[in-house]
C-alpha positions in Angstrom: -0.1 -0.2 0.2 1.4 3.6 -0.8 1.9 5.3 1.8 -0.5 8.2 0.4 -3.4 6.0 0.5 -3.3 5.7 4.8 -5.6 9.0 5.6 -6.2 7.4 9.0 -5.5 5.2 12.0 -8.2 2.9 11.4 -6.6 2.0 7.8 -3.0 2.4 9.3 -4.4 -0.5 12.2 -6.1 -2.5 9.3 -2.8 -2.7 7.2 -0.5 -3.6 10.9 -3.4 -6.8 11.0 -2.8 -8.3 7.8 0.8 -7.6 7.7 0.6 -9.4 11.2 -0.9 -12.3 9.2 1.7 -12.5 7.2 4.3 -12.4 10.3 2.2 -15.1 11.5 1.9 -17.5 9.1 6.1 -17.5 8.5 6.3 -18.2 11.9 3.8 -21.3 11.6 6.3 -22.1 9.2 9.4 -21.4 11.0 7.2 -23.7 14.1 6.4 -26.0 11.9 9.8 -26.6 10.0 12.1 -26.7 13.7 10.0 -29.7 15.3 9.8 -31.3 12.1 13.9 -31.2 11.9 13.9 -31.9 15.4 12.0 -35.4 15.5 13.9 -36.7 11.9 16.6 -38.9 12.2 18.8 -38.1 9.3 21.3 -40.0 7.4 25.0 -38.3 7.7 25.2 -38.9 4.0 22.6 -37.1 3.2 21.4 -34.9 5.5 21.4 -32.2 3.7 19.3 -33.5 1.0 17.0 -35.0 3.8 17.0 -31.6 5.2 16.0 -29.4 2.0 13.5 -31.7 1.0 11.5 -30.8 4.6 11.7 -27.1 3.5 10.3 -27.1 0.3 8.2 -29.2 1.3 6.9 -27.2 4.4 7.7 -23.8 2.3 5.2 -24.5 -0.3 2.7 -25.5 2.2 3.3 -22.0 3.9 3.5 -19.8 0.1 0.6 -21.5 -0.8 -1.3 -20.3 2.5 0.3 -16.9 2.2 -1.2 -16.5 -1.6 -4.6 -18.1 -0.3 -4.5 -15.0 2.3 -3.8 -12.1 -0.5 -6.3 -13.2 -2.6 -8.8 -14.1 -0.4 -9.2 -10.9 1.6 -8.4 -8.8 -2.0 -4.5 -7.3 0.1 -7.0 -6.7 3.5 -10.1 -4.4 1.8 -12.3 -7.4 2.2 -12.9 -7.1 5.9 -15.1 -9.9 6.4 -12.0 -12.3 5.0 -10.0 -10.4 7.0 -11.5 -11.2 10.0 -12.3 -14.9 8.7 -8.4 -15.2 8.8 -7.2 -13.6 11.4 -9.2 -16.1 13.0 -8.1 -18.6 11.1 -4.4 -18.0 11.9 -5.3 -17.3 15.4 -6.7 -20.6 15.8 -3.7 -22.2 14.4 -1.1 -20.2 16.0 -3.1 -21.5 19.6 -3.3 -25.2 18.5 0.3 -25.7 17.0 -0.4 -29.4 16.5 0.9 -29.4 13.6 
C-alpha cells in the first residue's frame, strides 16, 4: 500500500493487522519446520538433501497459504474475509498441532 493511501489511524491499523497475518504464517512455518527437523533422524551422508526436502515441502505449503491469504482478503480490502483469516491464523497459532 502506498503511504499516501493511509489517511487514518484505522487504515494503518488494518494494514498492520494484515501484515501481522503474514508474519504469523511465517512464524508457523518456522515452528513447524523446527519441530519436524528436531524429530527427524537424518542419514549422515544425505542430511543436506533430507533437510532441503523437508523445507521445500513445508515452504511450499506455507507459501500457498500466504497467497490464499492475500487473494481471499483482497490484500486486506475484504474486511469480512480478513476477519475470518485472522481467526483462522489465531486458531493455528493456538493449536500448533502439526
